[in-house]
C-alpha positions in Angstrom: 6.6 -31.1 -87.5 4.2 -30.2 -90.3 3.5 -32.7 -93.0 4.7 -32.0 -96.6 1.1 -31.1 -97.5 0.9 -28.6 -94.7 4.3 -27.2 -95.6 3.1 -26.6 -99.1 0.1 -24.7 -97.9 2.1 -22.6 -95.5 4.7 -21.8 -98.2 2.2 -20.8 -100.8 0.2 -18.7 -98.4 3.5 -16.9 -97.5 4.3 -16.3 -101.2 0.8 -15.0 -101.9 1.0 -12.7 -98.9 4.1 -11.1 -100.4 2.0 -10.2 -103.5 -1.2 -9.3 -101.9 -1.8 -9.0 -98.1 -5.3 -10.5 -98.6 -5.0 -14.2 -99.4 -8.4 -15.7 -100.3 -9.2 -19.4 -100.3 -10.0 -19.2 -104.0 -6.6 -17.6 -104.8 -4.9 -20.3 -102.7 -6.9 -23.0 -104.6 -5.7 -21.6 -107.9 -2.1 -21.5 -106.7 -2.2 -25.1 -105.5 -4.5 -26.4 -108.3 -6.8 -27.9 -105.7 -10.6 -27.8 -105.4 -11.8 -24.8 -103.2 -13.7 -27.2 -100.9 -10.5 -29.1 -100.1 -8.7 -25.8 -99.4 -11.4 -24.6 -97.1 -11.1 -27.9 -95.1 -7.3 -27.5 -94.8 -7.6 -23.9 -93.8 -9.9 -24.8 -91.0 -7.4 -27.5 -89.9 -4.4 -25.1 -90.0 -6.4 -22.5 -88.1 -7.1 -25.0 -85.4 -3.4 -25.8 -85.2 -2.6 -22.1 -84.7 -0.7 -21.8 -88.0 -3.0 -19.2 -89.6 -6.0 -17.0 -89.0 -9.0 -17.2 -91.2 -11.6 -14.5 -91.3 -14.6 -15.5 -93.5 -14.9 -13.3 -96.6 -11.6 -11.6 -95.8 -9.1 -14.4 -96.4 -6.3 -16.0 -94.4 -3.0 -14.8 -92.9 -0.2 -16.7 -91.3 0.3 -16.5 -87.5 3.9 -16.0 -86.2 4.1 -19.8 -85.7 2.8 -20.4 -89.3 5.2 -17.8 -90.7 8.2 -19.5 -88.9 7.3 -22.9 -90.5 6.7 -21.2 -93.9 10.1 -19.5 -93.9 11.8 -22.7 -93.0 10.5 -24.5 -96.0 11.0 -21.4 -98.3 14.7 -21.4 -97.1 15.2 -25.0 -98.1 13.4 -24.6 -101.4 15.6 -21.6 -102.4 18.8 -23.2 -101.2 18.1 -26.3 -103.4 17.3 -24.0 -106.3 20.7 -22.4 -106.0 22.4 -25.8 -105.8 20.5 -27.1 -108.9 21.6 -24.1 -110.9 25.2 -23.5 -109.7 26.4 -27.0 -109.2 24.2 -29.1 -111.5 23.7 -26.5 -114.3 19.9 -26.8 -114.5 18.2 -23.9 -116.3 16.2 -21.6 -113.9 12.9 -22.5 -115.5 13.3 -26.2 -114.5 14.3 -26.1 -110.9 11.1 -25.3 -109.1 9.6 -28.8 -109.4 12.8 -30.5 -108.4 13.2 -28.2 -105.4 9.6 -29.0 -104.4 10.5 -32.7 -104.1 13.8 -32.1 -102.2 12.7 -29.5 -99.7 10.5 -31.8 -97.7 13.1 -34.5 -97.1 15.9 -32.1 -96.1 17.3 -32.4 -92.5 18.6 -29.5 -90.5 22.1 -30.9 -90.9 21.9 -31.2 -94.7 20.4 -27.7 -95.0 23.4 -26.2 -93.1 25.8 -28.2 -95.3 24.2 -27.0 -98.5 24.3 -23.4 -97.3 28.0 -23.8 -96.4 29.0 -25.4 -99.7 27.1 -22.7 -101.7 28.9 -19.9 -99.8 25.9 -18.8 -97.8 23.9 -17.3 -100.7 21.3 -14.5 -99.9 19.2 -14.8 -103.0 18.0 -17.7 -105.2 18.5 -17.9 -109.0 15.3 -15.8 -109.6 16.4 -13.0 -107.2 14.2 -13.9 -104.3 15.7 -13.5 -100.8 16.7 -16.7 -98.9 15.6 -16.6 -95.2 18.4 -17.1 -92.7 18.6 -20.2 -90.5 17.1 -18.1 -87.7 14.1 -17.2 -89.8 15.1 -13.7 -90.6 14.2 -12.4 -94.1 15.4 -9.1 -95.6 12.5 -7.9 -97.6 13.7 -5.7 -100.5 11.2 -3.5 -102.3 11.1 -4.2 -106.0 10.2 -2.0 -108.9 8.6 -3.7 -111.9 10.0 -3.0 -115.3 6.5 -1.8 -116.3 6.9 1.2 -113.9 10.3 2.4 -115.3 10.3 5.4 -117.5 12.0 5.5 -120.9 15.6 6.6 -120.7 16.2 5.3 -117.2 19.0 2.7 -117.0 18.3 -0.1 -114.6 19.6 -3.6 -113.6 17.4 -6.7 -113.4 17.3 -7.9 -109.7 14.4 -10.4 -109.8 12.3 -12.4 -112.3 9.0 -13.9 -111.1 9.1 -17.7 -110.9 5.3 -18.1 -110.9 5.4 -19.7 -114.3 8.2 -21.5 -116.2 7.0 -19.8 -119.3 7.9 -16.4 -117.9 11.4 -17.6 -117.2 11.8 -19.3 -120.6 10.6 -16.2 -122.5 12.9 -13.9 -120.4 15.8 -16.2 -121.3 14.9 -16.1 -124.9 15.1 -12.3 -124.9 18.4 -12.3 -123.0 16.8 -10.9 -119.8 18.6 -12.4 -116.9 19.6 -11.4 -113.4 22.2 -8.5 -113.1 21.7 -7.5 -116.7 21.8 -3.8 -117.2 19.1 -2.5 -119.5 17.4 0.7 -120.6 13.9 1.3 -121.8 14.1 3.1 -125.1 10.5 3.5 -126.0 7.0 2.7 -124.6 4.6 1.7 -127.4 1.3 3.6 -127.0 -0.7 1.0 -128.8 -0.3 -1.9 -126.3 2.1 -0.5 -123.6 4.9 -2.9 -124.7 8.5 -1.7 -124.2 11.5 -1.4 -126.5 14.4 -2.5 -124.3 18.1 -2.1 -125.0 20.4 -4.8 -123.7 23.9 -3.7 -124.5 24.0 -3.4 -128.3 20.8 -5.5 -128.7 17.2 -4.5 -128.6 14.0 -6.4 -128.0 10.3 -5.7 -127.3 8.9 -6.7 -123.9 5.2 -7.1 -123.4 3.3 -5.6 -120.5 2.7 -9.0 -119.0 6.4 -9.9 -119.0 7.4 -6.4 -117.8 5.1 -6.8 -114.8 7.1 -10.0 -113.9 10.6 -8.5 -114.2 11.9 -6.4 -111.3 14.7 -3.9 -111.4 16.9 -1.5 -109.5 17.4 2.0 -111.0 21.1 2.6 -111.6 
């Protein structure tokens, strides 16, 4: 079985691939906060193990074997996030680090028990899909709030968990999963959005809007 360090590499390569099909060693180094030279050495090692393919100057991509291991650890991470929020009441901006610690020491039996106790959830607290035990993952196309036109009502289905600050700020504005909202105005000066949440209104910056994903209703 892969070591925790290898699991982290595979998981983050998978996550980066969902954003951009081309994952470079430099983007991976930024994601992991590791020196590029160390990443290059690990990429070579993972390539030799058949977990990924590396094309110089074109980036890396997971093999089917690598993707299988990545989805296994992604599943455990997201199940733990659901448990931390629903059973322990932790805020969604504090659960990533805890889930990082727990995912590597989770047995198959414990994983199944957590899934059962939680009622077999299909998404985590941020709206990301949870892979099945068989490694199946239903990829849902997301529309960022930044792409929605004024006047179109929509429902928040996912908020990026790439930074706790994104989640904290979204919470402060009252932007959480399943909230129904409508863009009332797009400010020409900086592209920020005036968003209606029920009887309340708030301004959402372009940066935050690109990290909130919605379903048009």
